[in-house]
C-alpha positions as a Markdown table, in Angstrom:
| # | Residue | x | y | z |
|---|---|---|---|---|
| 1 | Met | -206.7 | 121.4 | -58.7 |
| 2 | Asn | -209.5 | 122.1 | -56.6 |
| 3 | Pro | -207.5 | 124.8 | -54.4 |
| 4 | Arg | -209.3 | 123.4 | -50.8 |
| 5 | Gln | -206.5 | 120.8 | -50.0 |
| 6 | Ile | -203.9 | 120.1 | -48.4 |
| 7 | Trp | -200.6 | 121.0 | -50.2 |
| 8 | Lys | -196.7 | 120.2 | -49.1 |
| 9 | Ser | -193.7 | 121.2 | -50.6 |
| 10 | Gly | -190.0 | 119.3 | -49.1 |
| 11 | Met | -187.6 | 122.6 | -49.5 |
| 12 | Met | -186.3 | 124.9 | -46.7 |
| 13 | Met | -183.8 | 123.2 | -44.4 |
| 14 | Lys | -181.9 | 120.3 | -44.4 |
| 15 | Lys | -183.3 | 116.7 | -42.4 |
| 16 | Met | -180.9 | 117.1 | -39.4 |
| 17 | Val | -182.4 | 121.0 | -38.5 |
| 18 | Gly | -185.9 | 119.1 | -38.1 |
| 19 | Leu | -187.7 | 122.6 | -38.6 |
| 20 | Ser | -191.4 | 122.4 | -40.9 |
| 21 | Leu | -192.9 | 125.0 | -42.1 |
| 22 | Ala | -197.1 | 124.8 | -42.2 |
| 23 | Leu | -199.0 | 127.5 | -44.1 |
| 24 | Val | -202.8 | 127.6 | -44.6 |
| 25 | Ala | -204.4 | 129.9 | -46.4 |
| 26 | Leu | -207.9 | 129.1 | -48.3 |
| 27 | Phe | -206.6 | 125.9 | -48.7 |
| 28 | Ala | -203.5 | 124.8 | -46.4 |
| 29 | Leu | -200.0 | 124.3 | -47.4 |
| 30 | Leu | -197.7 | 122.5 | -45.3 |
| 31 | Leu | -194.1 | 123.0 | -46.1 |
| 32 | Ala | -191.7 | 120.1 | -44.9 |
| 33 | Pro | -187.9 | 118.7 | -44.7 |
| 34 | Gly | -187.1 | 115.6 | -46.5 |
| 35 | Val | -190.6 | 115.2 | -48.3 |
| 36 | Ala | -190.4 | 112.0 | -51.0 |
| 37 | Gly | -190.6 | 113.4 | -54.5 |
| 38 | Ala | -191.1 | 117.6 | -53.1 |
| 39 | Thr | -188.6 | 119.6 | -55.2 |
| 40 | Pro | -187.6 | 122.9 | -53.8 |
| 41 | Gly | -190.0 | 125.9 | -53.6 |
| 42 | Gln | -192.7 | 123.8 | -55.3 |
| 43 | Trp | -196.0 | 122.6 | -53.4 |
| 44 | Arg | -197.9 | 119.8 | -54.4 |
| 45 | Trp | -200.9 | 118.6 | -53.1 |
| 46 | His | -200.8 | 116.8 | -50.3 |
| 47 | Gly | -204.0 | 116.2 | -48.0 |
| 48 | Thr | -205.2 | 111.8 | -48.3 |
| 49 | Gly | -208.6 | 111.6 | -45.8 |
| 50 | Leu | -208.9 | 115.9 | -46.1 |
| 51 | Ala | -212.2 | 116.4 | -47.6 |
| 52 | Ala | -212.1 | 119.2 | -50.7 |
| 53 | Glu | -212.4 | 122.0 | -47.9 |
| 54 | Thr | -211.4 | 125.4 | -47.1 |
| 55 | Val | -208.7 | 124.9 | -44.2 |
| 56 | Gln | -208.1 | 128.1 | -42.3 |
| 57 | Ser | -206.4 | 127.0 | -39.2 |
| 58 | Leu | -203.0 | 124.8 | -38.4 |
| 59 | Ala | -201.5 | 123.5 | -36.2 |
| 60 | Val | -198.4 | 121.2 | -35.0 |
| 61 | Asp | -197.6 | 119.7 | -31.8 |
| 62 | Pro | -194.6 | 121.2 | -30.8 |
| 63 | Thr | -193.2 | 117.8 | -29.0 |
| 64 | Asn | -193.9 | 116.2 | -32.4 |
| 65 | Ser | -194.2 | 117.7 | -35.9 |
| 66 | Ser | -195.6 | 114.9 | -37.2 |
| 67 | Ile | -198.7 | 115.7 | -34.9 |
| 68 | Leu | -201.0 | 118.1 | -36.9 |
| 69 | Tyr | -204.2 | 119.6 | -36.7 |
| 70 | Ala | -206.2 | 121.7 | -39.2 |
| 71 | Gly | -209.0 | 123.7 | -38.7 |
| 72 | Thr | -211.9 | 124.1 | -41.3 |
| 73 | Thr | -214.5 | 125.9 | -42.5 |
| 74 | Thr | -217.6 | 123.4 | -42.1 |
| 75 | Asn | -216.1 | 119.9 | -41.1 |
| 76 | Gly | -214.3 | 120.9 | -37.8 |
| 77 | Val | -211.3 | 119.4 | -37.4 |
| 78 | Tyr | -208.8 | 117.2 | -38.9 |
| 79 | Lys | -205.9 | 115.5 | -37.3 |
| 80 | Ser | -202.5 | 114.0 | -38.7 |
| 81 | Thr | -200.4 | 111.9 | -37.5 |
| 82 | Asp | -197.9 | 111.2 | -40.4 |
| 83 | Gly | -196.9 | 115.2 | -41.0 |
| 84 | Gly | -199.7 | 115.6 | -43.3 |
| 85 | Gly | -199.9 | 112.4 | -44.9 |
| 86 | Ser | -203.3 | 111.8 | -44.4 |
| 87 | Trp | -206.4 | 112.6 | -42.1 |
| 88 | Val | -209.3 | 112.0 | -39.7 |
| 89 | Lys | -211.7 | 114.4 | -38.5 |
| 90 | Ser | -211.3 | 114.9 | -34.7 |
| 91 | Asn | -214.9 | 116.1 | -33.8 |
| 92 | Thr | -216.3 | 114.6 | -31.0 |
| 93 | Gly | -218.0 | 117.1 | -28.6 |
| 94 | Leu | -217.3 | 120.2 | -31.5 |
| 95 | Thr | -220.6 | 121.9 | -31.3 |
| 96 | Asp | -218.8 | 124.7 | -33.8 |
| 97 | Met | -217.5 | 123.4 | -37.3 |
| 98 | Ser | -216.0 | 126.2 | -38.7 |
| 99 | Val | -212.4 | 126.5 | -36.7 |
| 100 | Ser | -211.1 | 130.1 | -37.0 |
| 101 | Ala | -207.9 | 128.8 | -34.1 |
| 102 | Leu | -206.2 | 125.9 | -32.9 |
| 103 | Ala | -203.1 | 126.2 | -30.6 |
| 104 | Val | -201.0 | 122.8 | -28.8 |
| 105 | Asp | -200.0 | 123.3 | -25.1 |
| 106 | Pro | -196.3 | 123.1 | -25.4 |
| 107 | Val | -196.2 | 121.8 | -21.6 |
| 108 | Thr | -199.0 | 119.5 | -22.3 |
| 109 | Pro | -199.1 | 118.5 | -25.9 |
| 110 | Thr | -202.2 | 116.3 | -25.6 |
| 111 | Thr | -204.5 | 119.2 | -24.3 |
| 112 | Val | -205.3 | 120.9 | -28.2 |
| 113 | Tyr | -207.3 | 124.3 | -28.6 |
| 114 | Ala | -210.0 | 125.0 | -31.2 |
| 115 | Gly | -211.5 | 128.5 | -31.3 |
| 116 | Gly | -215.0 | 128.6 | -33.3 |
| 117 | Trp | -216.3 | 131.6 | -35.5 |
| 118 | Thr | -219.4 | 131.5 | -33.4 |
| 119 | Gly | -219.3 | 128.4 | -30.7 |
| 120 | Gly | -216.5 | 129.9 | -28.9 |
| 121 | Leu | -213.8 | 128.5 | -27.3 |
| 122 | Phe | -213.3 | 124.8 | -27.1 |
| 123 | Arg | -210.8 | 122.4 | -25.0 |
| 124 | Ser | -209.3 | 118.8 | -25.7 |
| 125 | Thr | -207.3 | 116.8 | -23.2 |
| 126 | Asp | -207.2 | 114.0 | -25.1 |
| 127 | Ser | -205.6 | 115.1 | -28.5 |
| 128 | Gly | -208.4 | 116.3 | -30.6 |
| 129 | Ala | -210.2 | 113.1 | -29.8 |
| 130 | Asn | -213.3 | 114.7 | -27.4 |
| 131 | Trp | -214.0 | 118.4 | -27.2 |
| 132 | Ser | -215.8 | 120.6 | -24.4 |
| 133 | Val | -216.7 | 124.4 | -24.6 |
| 134 | Val | -214.9 | 126.6 | -22.2 |
| 135 | Ile | -215.8 | 130.0 | -24.1 |
| 136 | Ala | -219.2 | 130.0 | -25.1 |
| 137 | Gly | -220.7 | 132.2 | -27.8 |
| 138 | Arg | -217.5 | 134.2 | -29.1 |
| 139 | Lys | -215.5 | 134.3 | -32.4 |
| 140 | Val | -211.9 | 133.4 | -31.6 |
| 141 | Thr | -209.1 | 134.9 | -33.5 |
| 142 | Ala | -206.1 | 133.9 | -31.6 |
| 143 | Ile | -204.9 | 131.6 | -28.8 |
| 144 | Ser | -201.4 | 132.0 | -26.9 |
| 145 | Thr | -200.4 | 129.0 | -25.1 |
| 146 | Ile | -196.6 | 129.9 | -24.9 |
| 147 | Ser | -197.1 | 130.7 | -21.2 |
| 148 | Ser | -199.3 | 127.7 | -19.8 |
| 149 | Pro | -201.0 | 127.5 | -17.4 |
| 150 | Thr | -201.6 | 130.6 | -17.8 |
| 151 | Leu | -203.6 | 131.0 | -21.3 |
| 152 | Tyr | -204.6 | 134.1 | -23.1 |
| 153 | Thr | -207.3 | 133.8 | -26.4 |
| 154 | Gly | -208.3 | 137.2 | -28.6 |
| 155 | Thr | -211.9 | 137.2 | -29.6 |
| 156 | Leu | -213.7 | 139.6 | -32.4 |
| 157 | Gly | -215.4 | 142.0 | -30.1 |
| 158 | Gly | -214.6 | 140.8 | -27.0 |
| 159 | Gly | -211.2 | 141.3 | -26.8 |
| 160 | Val | -208.7 | 139.0 | -24.8 |
| 161 | Phe | -209.9 | 136.3 | -22.5 |
| 162 | Lys | -207.1 | 134.9 | -19.9 |
| 163 | Ser | -206.7 | 131.4 | -18.0 |
| 164 | Thr | -204.6 | 130.9 | -15.3 |
| 165 | Asp | -205.8 | 127.2 | -14.7 |
| 166 | Gly | -204.5 | 125.8 | -18.0 |
| 167 | Gly | -207.7 | 126.3 | -20.0 |
| 168 | Val | -210.1 | 125.5 | -17.3 |
| 169 | Thr | -211.7 | 128.9 | -16.3 |
| 170 | Trp | -211.6 | 132.6 | -18.3 |
| 171 | Asn | -211.6 | 135.4 | -17.4 |
| 172 | Ala | -212.3 | 138.5 | -19.9 |
| 173 | Ser | -209.0 | 140.7 | -19.7 |
| 174 | Asn | -209.5 | 144.2 | -21.3 |
| 175 | Thr | -208.7 | 146.9 | -19.1 |
| 176 | Gly | -207.9 | 150.0 | -21.6 |
| 177 | Leu | -208.5 | 147.9 | -24.8 |
| 178 | Val | -210.4 | 150.7 | -26.2 |
| 179 | Gln | -210.7 | 148.5 | -29.3 |
| 180 | Pro | -211.3 | 144.5 | -28.6 |
| 181 | Phe | -211.7 | 143.8 | -32.4 |
| 182 | Val | -208.4 | 141.4 | -32.0 |
| 183 | Glu | -206.7 | 139.9 | -34.9 |
| 184 | Gly | -203.4 | 138.2 | -33.5 |
| 185 | Leu | -202.0 | 138.1 | -30.3 |
| 186 | Val | -198.3 | 137.3 | -29.2 |
| 187 | Val | -196.5 | 136.3 | -25.4 |
| 188 | Asp | -193.2 | 137.8 | -25.0 |
| 189 | Pro | -191.0 | 134.5 | -24.4 |
| 190 | Val | -188.6 | 135.4 | -22.0 |
| 191 | Thr | -191.3 | 138.0 | -20.0 |
| 192 | Pro | -194.4 | 136.2 | -19.9 |
| 193 | Ala | -196.4 | 139.3 | -18.6 |
| 194 | Thr | -195.7 | 141.2 | -21.9 |
| 195 | Leu | -198.1 | 140.7 | -24.6 |
| 196 | Tyr | -198.7 | 142.3 | -27.3 |
| 197 | Val | -202.3 | 142.5 | -29.5 |
| 198 | Gly | -203.5 | 143.2 | -33.2 |
| 199 | Thr | -206.5 | 144.5 | -33.8 |
| 200 | Leu | -208.9 | 145.0 | -36.4 |
| 201 | Ile | -209.0 | 149.1 | -36.7 |
| 202 | Gly | -207.1 | 149.6 | -33.6 |
| 203 | Gly | -203.4 | 148.9 | -33.9 |
| 204 | Val | -201.6 | 147.5 | -31.5 |
| 205 | Tyr | -202.2 | 147.3 | -27.7 |
| 206 | Lys | -199.3 | 146.6 | -25.4 |
| 207 | Ser | -199.7 | 144.6 | -21.5 |
| 208 | Ile | -196.7 | 144.8 | -19.0 |
| 209 | Asn | -198.7 | 142.8 | -16.7 |
| 210 | Ser | -200.0 | 139.6 | -18.2 |
| 211 | Gly | -203.3 | 141.7 | -19.5 |
| 212 | Gly | -203.9 | 143.4 | -16.7 |
| 213 | Asn | -204.0 | 146.7 | -18.7 |
| 214 | Trp | -203.5 | 147.5 | -22.0 |
| 215 | Ala | -202.1 | 150.9 | -23.4 |
| 216 | Val | -202.0 | 151.7 | -27.6 |
| 217 | Val | -198.6 | 151.2 | -29.4 |
| 218 | Asn | -198.9 | 152.9 | -32.5 |
| 219 | Thr | -195.9 | 154.8 | -33.5 |
| 220 | Gly | -194.6 | 155.1 | -36.8 |
| 221 | Leu | -197.8 | 152.2 | -37.9 |
| 222 | Thr | -199.4 | 153.8 | -41.2 |
| 223 | Thr | -202.2 | 151.9 | -40.6 |
| 224 | Thr | -204.1 | 150.5 | -38.1 |
| 225 | Ser | -205.8 | 147.6 | -39.4 |
| 226 | Val | -203.3 | 144.9 | -37.9 |
| 227 | Asn | -204.0 | 141.5 | -39.0 |
| 228 | Ser | -201.2 | 139.2 | -37.0 |
| 229 | Leu | -198.5 | 139.3 | -35.0 |
| 230 | Ala | -195.2 | 137.8 | -34.7 |
| 231 | Ile | -192.2 | 137.9 | -32.1 |
| 232 | Asp | -188.5 | 137.1 | -31.9 |
| 233 | Pro | -188.2 | 134.3 | -29.6 |
| 234 | Val | -184.6 | 135.5 | -28.6 |
| 235 | Thr | -184.8 | 139.2 | -28.8 |
| 236 | Pro | -188.3 | 139.3 | -28.0 |
| 237 | Ala | -187.7 | 143.2 | -28.0 |
| 238 | Thr | -188.0 | 142.6 | -32.0 |
| 239 | Leu | -192.0 | 142.3 | -33.1 |
| 240 | Tyr | -193.5 | 142.2 | -36.6 |
| 241 | Ala | -197.0 | 143.2 | -37.6 |
| 242 | Ala | -199.0 | 142.2 | -40.7 |
| 243 | Thr | -201.1 | 144.9 | -41.6 |
| 244 | Ser | -203.4 | 146.1 | -44.5 |
| 245 | Gly | -200.2 | 148.4 | -46.0 |
| 246 | Gly | -197.5 | 145.8 | -45.3 |
| 247 | Ile | -194.5 | 144.4 | -42.6 |
| 248 | Phe | -193.7 | 146.8 | -40.1 |
| 249 | Lys | -190.7 | 146.0 | -37.8 |
| 250 | Ser | -190.4 | 147.1 | -33.9 |
| 251 | Thr | -186.9 | 146.9 | -32.2 |
| 252 | Asn | -188.0 | 148.2 | -29.1 |
| 253 | Ser | -191.0 | 146.5 | -27.7 |
| 254 | Gly | -193.4 | 148.3 | -29.9 |
| 255 | Ala | -192.5 | 152.0 | -28.5 |
| 256 | Thr | -192.0 | 152.4 | -32.5 |
| 257 | Trp | -192.5 | 150.4 | -35.8 |
| 258 | Thr | -190.8 | 151.4 | -39.3 |
| 259 | Ala | -192.0 | 149.6 | -42.6 |
| 260 | Ala | -190.3 | 146.8 | -43.6 |
| 261 | Asn | -191.3 | 146.7 | -47.0 |
| 262 | Ala | -188.4 | 145.7 | -50.1 |
| 263 | Gly | -189.2 | 143.5 | -52.4 |
| 264 | Leu | -192.7 | 142.7 | -51.3 |
| 265 | Thr | -195.0 | 142.8 | -54.7 |
| 266 | Ser | -197.8 | 143.4 | -52.6 |
| 267 | Leu | -198.8 | 145.0 | -49.2 |
| 268 | Lys | -202.1 | 143.4 | -48.4 |
| 269 | Met | -200.3 | 141.4 | -46.1 |
| 270 | Asn | -202.4 | 138.5 | -43.9 |
| 271 | Arg | -199.9 | 136.8 | -42.0 |
| 272 | Val | -195.8 | 137.1 | -40.9 |
| 273 | Ala | -194.2 | 134.2 | -38.6 |
| 274 | Val | -191.0 | 134.0 | -37.3 |
| 275 | Asp | -188.3 | 131.4 | -38.1 |
| 276 | Pro | -187.6 | 130.3 | -33.8 |
| 277 | Val | -184.6 | 128.5 | -35.1 |
| 278 | Thr | -183.3 | 131.7 | -37.4 |
| 279 | Pro | -185.5 | 134.2 | -36.5 |
| 280 | Ala | -183.6 | 136.4 | -39.2 |
| 281 | Thr | -185.8 | 134.4 | -41.5 |
| 282 | Leu | -189.5 | 135.4 | -41.7 |
| 283 | Tyr | -192.6 | 134.2 | -44.0 |
| 284 | Gly | -195.2 | 136.9 | -44.6 |
| 285 | Gly | -198.7 | 135.4 | -46.6 |
| 286 | Thr | -200.8 | 137.8 | -48.6 |
| 287 | Thr | -204.4 | 138.0 | -49.6 |
| 288 | Asp | -203.1 | 138.0 | -53.3 |
| 289 | Ser | -199.7 | 137.2 | -53.8 |
| 290 | Gly | -199.1 | 133.7 | -51.7 |
| 291 | Val | -195.4 | 134.0 | -49.6 |
| 292 | Phe | -192.9 | 136.2 | -49.6 |
| 293 | Lys | -189.5 | 135.0 | -47.6 |
| 294 | Ser | -187.4 | 137.2 | -45.8 |
| 295 | Thr | -183.3 | 136.4 | -44.7 |
| 296 | Asp | -182.5 | 139.4 | -42.9 |
| 297 | Gly | -185.2 | 140.1 | -40.6 |
| 298 | Gly | -187.3 | 142.0 | -43.0 |
| 299 | Leu | -185.3 | 143.9 | -45.0 |
| 300 | Asn | -185.7 | 142.4 | -48.2 |
| 301 | Trp | -188.6 | 139.9 | -49.5 |
| 302 | Ala | -188.7 | 137.4 | -52.4 |
| 303 | Ile | -191.3 | 135.5 | -53.3 |
| 304 | Tyr | -191.1 | 132.0 | -52.2 |
| 305 | Gly | -192.6 | 129.1 | -54.2 |
| 306 | Thr | -194.1 | 129.4 | -57.5 |
| 307 | Thr | -196.8 | 126.7 | -58.0 |
| 308 | Leu | -199.5 | 128.2 | -55.3 |
| 309 | Thr | -203.0 | 127.5 | -57.6 |
| 310 | Ser | -204.2 | 130.4 | -54.8 |
| 311 | Val | -202.2 | 133.3 | -53.2 |
| 312 | Asn | -204.8 | 133.9 | -50.4 |
| 313 | Ile | -203.1 | 132.7 | -47.3 |
| 314 | Gln | -204.7 | 133.0 | -44.0 |
| 315 | Ser | -202.3 | 131.9 | -42.2 |
| 316 | Leu | -198.8 | 130.7 | -41.1 |
| 317 | Ala | -197.2 | 128.3 | -38.3 |
| 318 | Ile | -193.5 | 127.1 | -38.1 |
| 319 | Ala | -192.6 | 124.3 | -35.8 |
| 320 | Arg | -189.5 | 122.8 | -35.0 |
């Protein structure tokens, strides 16, 4: 089986919970409840209309989990309106076909953002039918729309950009951000003036004034190569960092970090995601060992899924 495909597994939560998990690797994995023919913990190919292609980002409409967007390395954005059953290209106006980040506006879900690897940040106001560039010439790695209309995007080399008008205009927001190579970005859902970025070589930075100023918060981290961050939506003082040295957890808003790696057979962590309904449930994606799951806030981990044909997981996303 060619690993550059979309796969789907039916496991996880009962249908009435209505929670789905999307994982993107060198191929993409979509986990959804109640999938016909799916076996718990098993993955199967699921990508009609999606070319044999490396998928490096995926976003789910927060108001309708049947609407998905997949960002590929060479064919731009694909869209599905049936939970990943079928896909169509959605690239009009998109001038960078290597899409490394995607996000849907939770307030106005017809507004979608796509981060290009070289072409910058693109915005669509018609659910991906048409795109226009809003930040040119940047390598976009992370997009946060949780505090819309105030938005943030992270870039490699250009640091953080901020918009206060729903993505129409953007300005750099990097005072104190010594290492501008951003890999991950999260916003506190309770106190949105507080945000965190994980950087390629500088560890974690924190801002408590909407990106006006940044300060390093690395106490306890044994590596400063941070690939992604996740925040507990119920208790946002709890954070997780996926690093080249495993998963680290903070329970005091980043003031201190402790390793949370029991049960992991690989510490090469690319991504970490928190279940929005049951925040003690976490998913971690590795570069070489697939997906791991924890049900106790990172105290213990176990391998999740046994039939992956590729084990390099590049992204994780959970949506109701």
